[in-house]
N, C-alpha and C positions, 0 to 999 in steps of 0.2 A: 219437469214438465212444461208444456208450451200450453199458455192461454190465448183464444183469440178473445181481441176485444175490440169490441162493435163502437166505431165513433163517431157522431155527426158529420156528414159530408166526408167523412175520411174511409179510406177502406179497411180493412181487419188489419190490426197491427196483431204479433206473436210476442208475448211478453216472457221471458227466458229467467227462471228464477232456480236459486241453491236449493237443493235437497230441503235443508232447513227450514228455509222460506217460504218453499211448497209444501212443505208439513205443516208450518204454524197454519197457513192459509187454509189449508183444508179442515183443519182442530175448529177454526173459527167459525169458517164456511159451517161443519157440523154443526157447534154448540148455536151458533145463531139463525141457521135454515135457508141461510142466504146462499146465492150461487156465486163461487168462487169470483167469475166474471164481474158481479157485481160489485162485491169489496173489494177488488183491486180499481175498477172505475172509480168509486167514491175514494177510494186513499187517493189515490193520482187527483182528484178534482182539487180533493181538502191542500194536499202537497201545491201543486198549480197555484191556487188562489192563494196561499200562504207568502209561497214565494214572491207574485207580485205584488203581496204588500209591502213585504220585507227588502224588494228592490224600489218599490215607490217612495221610502222611507229615507233608502240609503240615497236614489237623486234626488230626493228633497235637502238633506242635509248637506251634501254634496252642493246643492245650489246655495243652502243658504253660509255655507266656509267660502266656495270662492266669490259671492256678491260682498262677502263683510259682514254680515247680519250677525253670523256666530265669527266669536275667535275661537282657534285651535287653541287644544290644553294639551300641555307637555303629558304623557305620559307616567313618567315616572313622580312626577311633580302630583298628580291627579291621583295615586297608588300612596306617595309619601302623607300627604291628607287623610288620606280616608286611614292611613294606620295611624295617626293622630290622633282624630279622632275618633277611633275604636278604643286605643289606652284611652280616652279621657272620657269615651261614655263608661267603660270598662271601671276608672276610678272612682265616678261618682254614682256605682251600682254600689259599689263596694259602702261608699261611705252611709 
């Protein structure tokens, strides 16, 4: 199924969905009484907002690392610390 999506200041856009995705979209539209185009618009708006927030957070963390405000942590060391803490918490819980 191809659904045209009207975007402000942009021409209509077509979205090509896999049959299983289309089926789920149609089912949700039927259950909610909303148009499939509206559901897609809401989903894309939410996704793009979340993507912008994640991108902003990653850029901020990179800037913190680059400036030296935050020191990098070795991944293996961090996981080893978590495992030790988890074992310690488990022992305390049994006591």
